C-alpha positions as CSV (number, residue, x, y, z in Angstrom):
1,M,0.0,0.0,0.0
2,Q,2.8,2.4,0.9
3,R,4.4,1.8,-2.5
4,L,1.1,2.4,-4.2
5,V,0.7,5.7,-2.4
6,I,4.3,6.8,-3.4
7,L,3.6,5.8,-7.0
8,V,0.4,7.9,-7.1
9,V,2.2,10.9,-5.6
10,V,5.0,10.7,-8.2
11,V,2.5,10.4,-11.1
12,V,0.4,13.3,-9.8
13,T,3.5,15.4,-9.2
14,L,4.8,14.8,-12.8
15,F,1.3,15.6,-14.2
16,L,1.1,18.9,-12.3
17,M,4.6,19.8,-13.4
18,H,3.5,19.2,-17.0
19,V,0.1,21.0,-17.0
20,G,1.0,23.8,-14.6
21,P,-1.7,26.0,-13.1
22,A,-3.1,27.2,-16.4
23,G,-3.5,23.8,-18.2
24,P,-1.2,21.7,-20.5
25,A,2.2,23.3,-21.1
26,F,2.5,22.6,-24.8
27,A,5.6,24.0,-26.5
28,K,5.2,27.0,-28.7
29,E,5.3,26.3,-32.5
30,V,8.5,27.8,-33.9
31,I,8.4,29.5,-37.3
32,K,11.9,29.6,-38.8
33,L,12.5,32.7,-41.0
34,G,15.6,33.1,-43.2
35,L,17.3,36.2,-44.7
36,V,20.8,37.2,-45.8
37,T,21.2,40.7,-44.3
38,I,22.6,41.9,-41.0
39,P,20.4,43.4,-38.2
40,G,19.4,47.0,-39.0
41,S,19.1,46.3,-42.7
42,A,15.8,46.6,-44.6
43,Q,14.9,42.9,-44.6
44,N,15.6,42.6,-40.9
45,I,13.4,45.6,-40.2
46,C,10.5,43.7,-41.8
47,A,11.3,40.3,-40.2
48,E,11.7,41.8,-36.7
49,K,8.5,43.7,-36.9
50,F,6.7,40.6,-38.1
51,K,8.2,38.6,-35.2
52,E,7.0,41.4,-32.7
53,L,3.5,41.5,-34.1
54,L,2.9,37.7,-34.4
55,E,4.4,36.8,-31.0
56,S,2.3,39.6,-29.3
57,R,-0.9,38.2,-30.8
58,S,-0.4,34.4,-30.7
59,D,1.6,31.5,-29.2
60,Y,3.9,31.3,-32.2
61,E,7.6,31.9,-31.8
62,V,9.5,33.4,-34.7
63,K,13.2,32.4,-35.0
64,I,15.0,34.7,-37.4
65,Y,18.1,33.4,-39.1
66,H,19.9,36.5,-40.4
67,S,23.3,37.4,-41.9
68,A,23.2,34.6,-44.5
69,T,23.7,31.9,-41.8
70,L,21.5,29.7,-44.0
71,G,23.2,30.5,-47.3
72,T,22.3,32.7,-50.2
73,E,18.8,33.9,-51.0
74,T,18.5,31.1,-53.7
75,E,19.5,28.6,-51.1
76,I,17.0,30.0,-48.5
77,L,14.2,29.7,-51.1
78,Q,15.2,26.1,-51.7
79,Q,15.0,25.5,-47.9
80,I,11.5,27.1,-47.8
81,Q,10.4,24.8,-50.6
82,M,11.6,21.8,-48.5
83,N,10.0,23.2,-45.4
84,S,13.3,22.9,-43.5
85,I,12.5,26.6,-42.8
86,Q,9.0,28.1,-43.2
87,M,9.5,31.7,-44.2
88,G,11.8,34.2,-45.8
89,V,12.1,37.9,-46.6
90,I,13.8,37.6,-50.0
91,T,14.8,40.1,-52.7
92,D,12.6,39.7,-55.8
93,G,15.6,39.0,-58.2
94,P,16.4,35.3,-57.2
95,F,12.7,34.3,-57.5
96,D,13.0,34.3,-61.3
97,V,14.8,31.0,-61.1
98,F,11.7,29.5,-59.6
99,V,8.9,31.5,-61.2
100,P,10.1,33.4,-64.3
101,E,7.2,35.9,-64.1
102,A,8.8,37.3,-60.9
103,R,11.3,39.2,-63.0
104,V,8.7,41.7,-64.2
105,V,9.0,43.5,-60.9
106,G,12.6,44.3,-61.8
107,Y,11.9,45.5,-65.3
108,P,14.3,48.4,-65.8
109,F,12.9,51.9,-65.2
110,L,9.4,50.5,-64.7
111,F,8.5,52.7,-61.8
112,A,8.9,56.5,-61.6
113,D,8.3,56.8,-57.9
114,Y,7.2,55.0,-54.7
115,Q,3.5,56.1,-55.2
116,Q,3.5,54.2,-58.5
117,V,5.2,51.2,-56.8
118,D,2.4,51.0,-54.2
119,K,-0.3,51.3,-56.8
120,V,1.0,48.4,-58.9
121,L,2.3,46.0,-56.2
122,D,-0.7,46.5,-53.8
123,G,-3.1,46.3,-56.8
124,P,-4.1,43.5,-59.1
125,P,-0.7,43.1,-60.9
126,G,1.2,42.6,-57.6
127,Q,-1.4,40.3,-56.2
128,E,-1.4,38.2,-59.4
129,L,2.4,37.7,-59.0
130,L,2.0,36.6,-55.4
131,A,-0.6,34.1,-56.5
132,R,1.7,32.7,-59.2
133,L,4.4,31.9,-56.7
134,E,2.2,29.0,-55.5
135,R,3.3,27.1,-58.6
136,A,6.8,26.8,-57.0
137,G,5.5,25.9,-53.5
138,F,5.5,29.4,-52.0
139,K,2.7,31.4,-50.5
140,G,3.3,35.1,-51.2
141,L,2.2,37.2,-48.3
142,A,3.3,40.8,-49.0
143,F,5.9,43.0,-50.6
144,S,8.3,44.9,-48.5
145,E,11.3,46.6,-50.2
146,N,14.9,47.4,-50.7
147,G,14.0,50.4,-52.8
148,F,15.4,51.8,-56.0
149,R,18.8,50.4,-56.9
150,N,21.8,52.6,-57.7
151,L,25.3,51.9,-59.1
152,T,28.6,52.1,-57.2
153,N,32.1,51.4,-58.5
154,N,35.7,51.8,-57.6
155,K,37.1,52.6,-61.1
156,R,35.7,55.9,-62.3
157,P,32.8,58.3,-62.2
158,V,29.8,57.1,-64.1
159,H,27.6,59.8,-65.7
160,T,26.4,58.2,-69.0
161,V,25.9,54.6,-70.0
162,D,29.2,54.7,-71.9
163,D,31.0,55.0,-68.6
164,V,29.7,51.6,-67.5
165,A,31.7,49.8,-70.3
166,G,33.8,46.9,-69.0
167,L,33.0,47.3,-65.3
168,K,33.1,44.0,-63.5
169,I,29.9,44.2,-61.6
170,R,28.3,41.9,-59.0
171,V,24.7,41.1,-59.8
172,M,22.1,39.0,-58.0
173,E,21.6,35.4,-58.9
174,S,19.0,36.4,-61.5
175,A,18.7,36.0,-65.2
176,L,17.2,39.5,-65.5
177,H,20.0,41.3,-63.7
178,K,22.6,39.5,-65.6
179,E,21.1,40.4,-69.0
180,L,20.4,44.0,-67.9
181,W,24.0,44.7,-67.1
182,R,25.3,43.0,-70.2
183,L,23.1,45.3,-72.2
184,L,24.5,48.3,-70.3
185,G,28.0,47.2,-71.3
186,A,29.3,45.9,-68.0
187,N,30.7,42.4,-67.2
188,P,28.2,41.0,-64.8
189,T,29.1,38.3,-62.3
190,P,26.2,36.7,-60.4
191,M,27.1,36.4,-56.7
192,G,25.4,35.8,-53.4
193,W,25.4,38.3,-50.6
194,P,27.4,39.8,-48.8
195,I,30.2,40.9,-51.2
196,F,32.4,43.3,-49.1
197,T,35.5,41.1,-49.3
198,E,35.1,40.7,-53.1
199,L,34.9,44.5,-53.5
200,Q,37.8,45.0,-51.2
201,Q,40.0,42.5,-53.0
202,G,39.1,43.9,-56.4
203,T,37.5,40.6,-57.6
204,I,34.7,42.9,-58.8
205,D,34.8,46.6,-59.5
206,A,31.1,47.5,-59.0
207,Q,27.8,46.6,-57.5
208,E,24.3,48.0,-57.5
209,N,21.9,48.3,-54.5
210,P,19.6,50.7,-52.8
211,L,21.0,53.4,-50.6
212,S,20.1,51.6,-47.3
213,V,22.2,48.6,-48.3
214,I,25.2,50.7,-49.5
215,A,25.1,52.6,-46.2
216,N,24.5,49.8,-43.7
217,Y,27.2,47.6,-45.3
218,R,29.7,50.5,-45.4
219,L,30.3,50.0,-49.1
220,N,31.7,53.5,-49.1
221,E,34.9,52.0,-47.6
222,V,35.5,49.9,-50.8
223,Q,33.6,51.9,-53.4
224,K,34.5,55.5,-54.3
225,Y,31.8,56.4,-56.8
226,L,28.0,56.4,-56.4
227,T,25.6,57.1,-59.4
228,L,21.9,57.6,-58.6
229,T,20.7,55.5,-61.6
230,A,17.5,54.2,-59.9
231,H,17.5,51.7,-62.8
232,V,15.5,49.0,-61.0
233,Y,13.0,49.0,-58.2
234,S,13.9,46.2,-55.8
235,A,11.1,44.6,-53.8
236,H,11.3,42.0,-51.1
237,I,8.8,39.2,-51.5
238,D,7.8,37.9,-48.1
239,V,6.9,34.2,-48.5
240,V,6.0,31.1,-46.5
241,N,6.0,27.4,-47.5
242,L,2.7,26.9,-49.2
243,K,1.9,23.4,-47.9
244,W,2.9,24.2,-44.3
245,F,0.7,27.4,-44.5
246,Q,-2.3,25.6,-45.9
247,G,-2.1,23.0,-43.1
248,L,-2.7,25.7,-40.5
249,P,-6.1,26.6,-39.1
250,A,-7.8,29.3,-41.1
251,A,-7.6,31.8,-38.3
252,D,-3.8,31.3,-38.0
253,Q,-3.4,31.7,-41.8
254,E,-5.2,35.0,-41.6
255,L,-3.2,36.2,-38.5
256,I,0.2,35.4,-40.1
257,S,-0.8,37.1,-43.4
258,K,-2.1,40.2,-41.5
259,C,1.0,40.5,-39.4
260,M,3.3,40.2,-42.5
261,R,1.3,42.8,-44.4
262,E,1.5,45.2,-41.4
263,A,5.3,44.5,-41.1
264,A,5.8,45.1,-44.8
265,A,4.0,48.4,-44.7
266,Y,6.0,49.5,-41.6
267,Q,9.2,48.6,-43.3
268,R,8.4,50.4,-46.5
269,N,7.7,53.5,-44.5
270,W,11.0,53.1,-42.6
271,N,12.9,52.8,-45.9
272,R,11.4,55.9,-47.5
273,T,11.7,58.0,-44.3
274,N,15.4,57.2,-44.0
275,E,16.5,57.4,-47.6
276,A,17.7,61.0,-47.5
277,G,19.7,60.2,-44.4
278,F,21.4,57.3,-46.0
279,L,22.5,59.5,-49.0
280,A,23.8,62.2,-46.6
281,K,25.7,59.5,-44.7
282,L,27.4,58.3,-47.8
283,K,28.3,61.8,-48.9
284,E,29.8,62.6,-45.5
285,A,31.8,59.3,-45.7
286,G,33.5,60.7,-48.8
287,M,31.8,59.0,-51.7
288,T,31.7,61.0,-55.0
289,V,28.0,61.1,-55.9
290,D,26.4,61.9,-59.2
291,E,22.9,62.8,-58.4
292,H,21.8,63.6,-61.9
293,P,23.3,61.1,-64.4
294,D,22.3,60.9,-68.0
295,L,19.4,58.5,-67.5
296,A,18.2,58.8,-71.0
297,S,21.4,57.1,-72.2
298,F,20.7,54.2,-69.8
299,R,17.0,53.9,-70.8
300,S,18.0,53.8,-74.5
301,K,20.6,51.1,-74.0
302,V,18.2,48.8,-72.1
303,A,15.2,49.3,-74.3
304,P,15.8,46.0,-76.3
305,I,15.4,43.9,-73.1
306,K,11.7,43.7,-73.6
307,N,12.3,41.5,-76.7
308,M,14.9,39.3,-75.2
309,E,14.3,35.6,-74.3
310,I,14.0,36.3,-70.6
311,F,10.7,38.2,-71.2
312,Q,9.3,35.7,-73.8
313,G,6.8,33.0,-72.9
314,Q,3.1,33.7,-72.6
315,Q,2.9,33.8,-68.8
316,V,5.8,36.3,-68.5
317,Q,4.5,38.4,-71.3
318,D,1.0,38.6,-70.0
319,L,2.1,39.7,-66.5
320,L,4.7,42.1,-68.0
321,Q,1.9,43.8,-70.0
322,M,-0.2,44.0,-66.9
323,F,2.6,45.7,-65.0
324,L,3.5,48.1,-67.8
325,K,-0.1,49.2,-68.2
326,A,-0.7,49.7,-64.5
327,A,2.5,51.7,-64.2
328,Q,1.5,54.2,-66.8
């Protein structure tokens, strides 16, 4: 009898330790989110805001893997497809390997300003692109942003497109960006991020990125010249593994989507509010800045891209026409 009493006490004690005063102590579900940038960068601003919003409204825990600890953006997308991680805040460029239509967002000189960006991406064309990502196993939740991309190099001032000739430039792992810089006369090298060491060692002469990236990664230390080309608008596409997402309760799906939309809107505002400050910081750091390059020469040189193979195929063409019409 004494042994039975002891056994009952042990079982009850273990049960109480498990359930606690408020009921069963189930472990929180962890959502793994990958990105390549360092804390304080545009992608991290979105990811951290999403984490803050979702964790404050649910029992989910969001674990952010930053600074390319999971590899390049292409590798992170592959891991999302396999559900080894669930989410990512990823630059639009690498998506074109998985869904060719994604490259229409980066069509050169498509957008004149941020107001036009919001009209198109938050409207039917952008939402159609997010829907098409499902073909590759992604659920597109929202667009956050890098911003308009600008050229830096360590060789010479660039004012007209002729000054680009021969520059060894790092581009994203994207067919569009590779062809774009070939048309402009450079020697493009697709390369994952980050690239500070390659610039420092002279493996590449140039790169192109929004002002926030150039400033946060101190590229002024290895790049002397900045040209405000704004040749491409660079979005982030905030995605989740489609199958995992569809397996969640409907209320959870809506909550995760809502939190990411809010985080993306917060991050876009952050980027635009701070853009002038990023430019001032780069000037103060000693970069030679051409604020008014001959953009007509750039536009003329890239005009043939519309007829190149990367924009052929009915699905790509249909979406491109939708984007071009909406951006008018």
